[in-house]
C-alpha positions in Angstrom: -23.0 2.0 3.6 -20.6 3.8 5.9 -18.4 6.5 4.5 -14.8 5.9 3.8 -13.5 7.8 6.9 -15.7 5.8 9.2 -14.5 2.5 7.7 -10.8 3.6 8.1 -11.5 4.7 11.7 -12.9 1.2 12.5 -10.0 -0.4 10.7 -7.2 1.3 12.5 -7.6 -0.5 15.9 -8.1 -3.8 14.0 -4.7 -3.3 12.2 -3.0 -2.4 15.5 -4.4 -5.7 17.0 -3.2 -7.7 14.0 0.3 -6.4 14.4 0.6 -6.6 18.2 3.2 -9.1 19.2 3.7 -10.5 15.7 7.2 -11.1 14.5 6.7 -12.4 10.9 6.7 -9.7 8.2 4.8 -11.8 5.7 2.1 -12.5 8.2 1.7 -8.8 9.1 1.6 -7.7 5.5 -0.8 -10.5 4.5 -3.3 -9.6 7.2 -3.1 -5.9 6.6 -3.7 -6.5 2.8 -6.7 -8.7 3.6 -8.1 -6.3 6.1 -7.9 -3.3 3.7 -9.4 -5.3 0.8 -12.2 -6.7 2.9 -13.1 -3.4 4.5 -12.8 -1.1 1.5 -13.3 -3.4 -1.5 -10.3 -2.2 -3.4 -9.5 -4.1 -6.7 -5.9 -4.9 -5.6 -4.1 -4.4 -2.3 -0.6 -5.5 -1.6 3.0 -4.9 -0.5 6.2 -4.5 -2.4 9.3 -5.0 -0.2 12.5 -3.1 -0.7 15.6 -5.0 -1.9 17.6 -4.4 -4.9 14.2 -3.8 -6.6 10.8 -3.8 -5.0 9.8 -7.4 -4.6 6.2 -8.6 -4.6 5.0 -9.4 -1.1 1.6 -10.5 0.3 -1.4 -9.2 -1.7 -5.1 -9.6 -2.3 -6.3 -9.5 -5.9 -5.3 -10.6 -9.4 -1.7 -11.6 -10.3 0.9 -8.9 -10.1 4.4 -7.9 -11.2 7.2 -9.7 -9.4 9.7 -6.9 -9.4 9.6 -3.1 -9.8 12.8 -1.1 -10.3 13.8 1.8 -8.2 12.2 5.0 -9.5 10.1 3.2 -12.0 6.3 3.0 -12.2 4.2 4.4 -9.3 5.6 2.1 -6.7 9.3 2.7 -7.6 8.7 6.4 -7.8 7.0 6.5 -4.3 10.0 4.5 -3.0 12.5 6.9 -4.6 10.6 10.1 -3.5 9.8 8.6 0.0 6.3 10.0 -0.3 2.7 8.9 -1.0 1.7 9.2 -4.7 -2.0 9.3 -5.8 -2.6 8.6 -9.5 -6.1 9.5 -10.6 -5.6 7.9 -14.1 -2.7 5.4 -14.4 -2.7 5.8 -18.2 -1.4 9.4 -17.6 1.4 8.5 -15.2 4.7 8.5 -17.1 6.3 5.1 -17.0 3.3 3.4 -15.4 3.9 -0.4 -15.1 0.6 -2.1 -16.0 0.5 -5.3 -14.0 -3.2 -5.5 -14.7 -5.1 -3.7 -17.6 -8.1 -3.4 -15.2 -6.3 -1.0 -12.9 -7.4 2.6 -13.6 -6.2 4.6 -10.5 -3.7 3.9 -7.8 -2.2 5.0 -4.5 1.2 4.0 -3.2 2.3 4.7 0.4 5.8 4.1 1.6 6.3 2.4 5.0 9.5 3.5 6.8 11.7 1.9 9.5 13.0 3.8 12.5 15.9 5.1 10.4 13.5 6.7 7.9 14.4 4.2 5.2 11.6 2.7 3.1 11.0 -0.9 4.1 8.1 -1.5 1.8 5.3 0.2 0.0 1.5 -0.3 0.3 0.1 -0.5 -3.3 -3.6 -0.2 -3.9 -5.3 -0.2 -7.2 -8.9 0.6 -8.2 -10.9 -0.3 -11.4 -12.4 3.3 -11.1 -10.7 6.5 -12.3 -9.9 9.0 -9.6 -10.9 6.7 -6.8 -8.3 7.8 -4.2 -8.2 11.1 -2.3 -6.8 12.8 0.7 -8.9 10.6 3.0 -7.1 7.5 1.7 -3.8 9.3 1.9 -4.4 10.3 5.5 -5.5 6.9 6.7 -3.1 4.8 4.7 -0.2 6.9 6.0 -1.5 6.3 9.5 -1.5 2.6 8.8 2.1 2.9 7.5 3.0 4.8 10.8 1.3 2.0 12.8 3.5 -0.5 11.0 6.6 1.5 11.6 5.9 2.1 15.3 4.7 -1.5 16.1 6.7 -3.6 13.7 9.6 -1.9 11.8 10.8 0.0 14.9 13.6 -2.6 15.7 
């Protein structure tokens, strides 16, 4: 099996192609979630969109929470801090919102618009402890920038 870096490197041009010319946010998010889940086999991959709260968007995996308040749980905290958060053990994250008891570790990456406002977050969960690292952070933040530059730049 290829290493994670090689998988992400192959995935980046695919994600750029999926976004190119597309106007529908739901479609873009759905295909990115599917591409990430298929390529890397994560337990849960999806988007939460910014509104009054974070609202569940397209995802791949088991059922999920509909809404997450600002600055609550990993997703709400990443939104509030405007930064990627890696959680090696969700049980140790203060205020973790357990949408699935099978989730053991998590990474959440904010996606910004051209005004540096968070538009959505990419939320990825694993059944394994400590499954996310700086490689995931680097490439998922690159995917978030691709989304900003090619979709949320209007």
